[in-house]
ROSE-4610 file (N, C-alpha, C; in Angstrom, 1 decimal, always signed):
// ROSE-4610
residu = [M/M/M/I/I/I/N/N/N/K/K/K/F/F/F/L/L/L/L/L/L/I/I/I/S/S/S/A/A/A/I/I/I/L/L/L/L/L/L/L/L/L/G/G/G/I/I/I/V/V/V/S/S/S/V/V/V/A/A/A/G/G/G/T/T/T/F/F/F/Y/Y/Y/V/V/V/R/R/R/E/E/E/N/N/N/V/V/V/I/I/I/K/K/K/A/A/A/Y/Y/Y/K/K/K/I/I/I/P/P/P/A/A/A/G/G/G/S/S/S/M/M/M/E/E/E/P/P/P/T/T/T/L/L/L/L/L/L/I/I/I/G/G/G/D/D/D/H/H/H/I/I/I/L/L/L/V/V/V/D/D/D/R/R/R/S/S/S/K/K/K/A/A/A/S/S/S/R/R/R/A/A/A/P/P/P/N/N/N/R/R/R/G/G/G/D/D/D/L/L/L/I/I/I/V/V/V/F/F/F/Q/Q/Q/Y/Y/Y/P/P/P/G/G/G/K/K/K/Y/Y/Y/G/G/G/K/K/K/Y/Y/Y/R/R/R/D/D/D/T/T/T/I/I/I/P/P/P/I/I/I/N/N/N/G/G/G]
num = [1/1/1/2/2/2/3/3/3/4/4/4/5/5/5/6/6/6/7/7/7/8/8/8/9/9/9/10/10/10/11/11/11/12/12/12/13/13/13/14/14/14/15/15/15/16/16/16/17/17/17/18/18/18/19/19/19/20/20/20/21/21/21/22/22/22/23/23/23/24/24/24/25/25/25/26/26/26/27/27/27/28/28/28/29/29/29/30/30/30/31/31/31/32/32/32/33/33/33/34/34/34/35/35/35/36/36/36/37/37/37/38/38/38/39/39/39/40/40/40/41/41/41/42/42/42/43/43/43/44/44/44/45/45/45/46/46/46/47/47/47/48/48/48/49/49/49/50/50/50/51/51/51/52/52/52/53/53/53/54/54/54/55/55/55/56/56/56/57/57/57/58/58/58/59/59/59/60/60/60/61/61/61/62/62/62/63/63/63/64/64/64/65/65/65/66/66/66/67/67/67/68/68/68/69/69/69/70/70/70/71/71/71/72/72/72/73/73/73/74/74/74/75/75/75/76/76/76/77/77/77/78/78/78/79/79/79/80/80/80/81/81/81/82/82/82/83/83/83/84/84/84/85/85/85/86/86/86]
x = [-3.7/-4.5/-5.9/-5.9/-7.1/-8.0/-7.3/-8.1/-8.8/-8.1/-8.7/-9.9/-9.8/-10.8/-12.1/-11.8/-12.9/-13.6/-12.8/-13.4/-14.3/-13.9/-14.7/-15.9/-15.8/-16.9/-17.9/-17.4/-18.4/-19.1/-18.4/-19.1/-20.1/-19.8/-20.8/-22.0/-21.7/-22.8/-23.7/-23.1/-23.9/-24.7/-24.2/-24.9/-26.1/-25.9/-27.0/-28.1/-27.7/-28.7/-29.5/-28.8/-29.4/-30.4/-30.1/-31.0/-32.2/-32.0/-33.1/-34.0/-33.4/-34.2/-35.1/-34.5/-35.2/-36.4/-36.2/-37.4/-38.4/-38.0/-39.0/-39.8/-39.2/-39.9/-40.8/-40.3/-41.2/-42.4/-42.4/-43.5/-44.4/-43.8/-44.6/-44.8/-44.1/-44.3/-44.8/-44.1/-44.5/-44.5/-45.6/-45.8/-46.1/-45.4/-45.6/-46.6/-47.5/-48.4/-48.4/-48.9/-49.1/-50.5/-51.1/-52.5/-52.7/-53.5/-53.6/-54.8/-55.8/-57.0/-57.4/-58.3/-58.7/-59.9/-60.3/-61.5/-61.5/-60.3/-60.3/-59.8/-59.8/-59.5/-60.5/-60.1/-58.8/-57.9/-58.3/-57.5/-56.2/-56.4/-55.3/-55.3/-54.2/-54.2/-53.6/-53.9/-53.3/-51.8/-51.1/-49.7/-49.1/-49.9/-49.5/-49.0/-48.0/-47.4/-47.9/-48.2/-48.6/-47.8/-47.6/-46.9/-48.0/-48.2/-49.2/-48.5/-48.9/-48.3/-49.1/-48.6/-49.3/-49.3/-48.6/-48.6/-49.9/-50.6/-51.8/-53.1/-53.0/-54.1/-55.2/-55.0/-56.0/-56.9/-56.5/-57.3/-58.5/-59.5/-60.7/-60.3/-60.8/-60.5/-61.1/-60.4/-60.8/-61.2/-61.9/-62.3/-61.1/-61.2/-60.1/-59.0/-59.1/-58.2/-58.3/-57.3/-57.3/-57.2/-58.1/-58.1/-57.6/-56.6/-56.1/-56.4/-57.0/-57.3/-56.9/-56.8/-56.4/-57.4/-57.0/-57.8/-57.1/-57.9/-57.2/-56.6/-55.4/-54.7/-53.5/-53.0/-51.7/-51.7/-52.8/-52.9/-53.7/-53.5/-54.3/-55.5/-56.6/-57.8/-57.8/-58.1/-58.0/-59.4/-59.7/-61.0/-60.7/-61.4/-61.3/-62.5/-62.3/-63.4/-63.7/-65.0/-65.5/-66.6/-66.3/-67.4/-68.1/-69.4/-70.3/-71.2/-71.3/-72.2/-73.6/-74.6/-76.0/-76.5]
y = [-72.3/-72.9/-73.3/-73.9/-74.3/-73.1/-72.0/-70.8/-70.2/-70.2/-69.7/-70.6/-71.9/-72.8/-72.6/-72.4/-72.2/-70.9/-69.9/-68.6/-68.6/-69.3/-69.5/-70.3/-71.4/-72.2/-71.4/-70.6/-69.8/-68.8/-68.2/-67.2/-67.9/-69.0/-69.7/-70.2/-70.7/-71.1/-69.9/-68.8/-67.6/-67.2/-67.2/-66.8/-67.7/-69.0/-70.0/-69.8/-69.6/-69.4/-68.1/-67.1/-65.8/-65.9/-66.6/-66.7/-67.6/-68.7/-69.5/-68.7/-68.0/-67.2/-66.1/-65.5/-64.5/-65.1/-66.2/-66.9/-67.3/-67.8/-68.2/-67.0/-65.9/-64.7/-64.1/-64.1/-63.6/-64.4/-65.7/-66.5/-66.8/-66.7/-67.2/-66.1/-65.0/-64.0/-62.7/-62.1/-60.9/-61.1/-60.7/-60.8/-59.5/-59.2/-57.9/-58.1/-57.1/-57.1/-55.7/-55.7/-54.4/-54.3/-53.1/-52.9/-52.8/-53.8/-53.8/-53.0/-52.7/-52.0/-50.9/-50.0/-48.8/-49.0/-50.2/-50.4/-49.8/-49.4/-48.9/-47.4/-46.8/-45.4/-44.6/-43.5/-42.8/-43.3/-44.3/-44.8/-45.5/-46.5/-47.1/-46.9/-46.4/-46.1/-47.2/-47.3/-48.3/-48.2/-49.3/-49.3/-49.2/-48.9/-48.8/-50.2/-50.2/-51.4/-51.5/-52.8/-53.0/-54.2/-54.3/-55.4/-56.0/-57.3/-58.1/-58.9/-58.7/-59.4/-60.7/-61.8/-63.1/-63.8/-63.3/-63.9/-63.6/-62.6/-62.2/-62.7/-63.7/-64.2/-64.8/-65.2/-65.9/-64.9/-63.6/-62.7/-62.2/-61.7/-61.1/-59.7/-59.3/-58.0/-56.9/-55.8/-54.6/-53.5/-52.5/-51.4/-50.8/-50.7/-50.1/-51.1/-52.3/-53.3/-53.6/-54.0/-54.4/-55.9/-56.6/-58.1/-58.5/-59.4/-60.0/-61.5/-62.0/-63.4/-63.9/-65.3/-65.9/-65.7/-65.5/-65.3/-65.9/-66.7/-67.4/-66.3/-66.6/-65.7/-65.1/-64.0/-63.5/-62.7/-62.0/-61.1/-61.7/-61.2/-61.4/-60.5/-60.8/-60.0/-59.2/-57.9/-57.0/-56.4/-56.4/-55.8/-55.0/-53.8/-53.0/-53.5/-53.4/-53.9/-52.8/-52.6/-51.6/-52.3/-53.2/-53.9/-52.9/-53.0/-52.1/-53.0/-52.9/-53.7/-53.2/-54.1/-53.8/-53.9]
z = [+128.7/+127.7/+128.3/+129.5/+130.1/+130.5/+130.9/+131.3/+130.1/+128.9/+127.7/+127.3/+127.4/+127.1/+128.0/+129.3/+130.3/+130.0/+129.6/+129.3/+128.1/+127.0/+125.8/+126.1/+126.9/+127.3/+128.1/+129.0/+129.8/+129.0/+128.1/+127.2/+126.3/+125.7/+124.9/+125.7/+126.9/+127.8/+128.2/+128.5/+128.8/+127.7/+126.5/+125.3/+125.0/+125.2/+124.9/+126.0/+127.2/+128.3/+128.0/+127.6/+127.3/+126.2/+125.1/+124.0/+124.4/+125.1/+125.6/+126.5/+127.4/+128.4/+127.7/+126.7/+125.9/+125.2/+124.6/+123.9/+124.9/+126.0/+127.0/+127.5/+127.8/+128.3/+127.2/+125.9/+124.8/+124.6/+124.8/+124.5/+125.8/+127.0/+128.1/+129.2/+129.1/+130.2/+129.6/+128.6/+127.9/+126.4/+125.8/+124.3/+123.7/+122.6/+122.0/+120.8/+120.7/+119.6/+118.9/+117.7/+116.9/+116.6/+116.8/+116.5/+115.0/+114.4/+112.9/+112.3/+113.2/+112.6/+113.6/+113.1/+113.8/+114.6/+115.0/+115.8/+117.2/+117.7/+119.1/+119.1/+117.9/+117.9/+118.7/+119.3/+119.4/+120.5/+121.2/+122.3/+121.8/+120.9/+120.3/+118.8/+118.2/+116.8/+116.0/+114.7/+113.8/+113.9/+114.1/+114.2/+115.6/+116.6/+118.0/+118.4/+119.3/+119.9/+121.3/+121.7/+123.1/+123.6/+124.9/+125.5/+126.5/+126.4/+127.1/+128.2/+129.5/+130.6/+130.7/+130.2/+130.2/+131.6/+132.6/+133.9/+134.7/+134.2/+134.9/+134.2/+133.4/+132.6/+133.4/+134.6/+135.4/+136.2/+136.3/+137.1/+136.3/+137.0/+136.3/+135.8/+134.6/+134.0/+134.8/+134.9/+135.6/+134.5/+135.0/+134.1/+133.4/+132.1/+131.3/+130.8/+131.2/+130.8/+129.3/+128.6/+127.2/+127.2/+126.6/+126.5/+125.1/+125.1/+123.9/+123.9/+122.9/+122.8/+121.4/+121.3/+120.1/+119.0/+117.8/+116.7/+115.5/+114.7/+113.6/+112.6/+112.2/+111.3/+112.0/+111.4/+111.8/+113.1/+113.4/+114.5/+115.6/+116.8/+118.0/+117.9/+118.6/+118.6/+119.9/+119.8/+120.9/+121.2/+122.5/+122.9/+124.2/+124.3/+125.5/+126.4/+127.7/+128.6/+129.6/+129.8/+130.8/+131.5/+132.5/+133.2/+134.1/+134.0/+134.9/+135.6/+137.0/+137.8/+137.6/+137.7/+137.7/+136.3]
């Protein structure tokens, strides 16, 4: 009886930790976005999905990086960057 109780408790605890970990990763490490407009065609098409690595937010952008920033409303704002010296 105790073994069955421990098994059920362990499964429930594992489920709760898995769900909490998933929400943490989705909001703080990797965030998914969908391209809503065609301003970056032909590189990104309307309806394309991108994953943003939020752990690298403090580094300087490199040539060809995609920048996502907060924008009022439903969608994030996306911009392509091509820094050129001089």
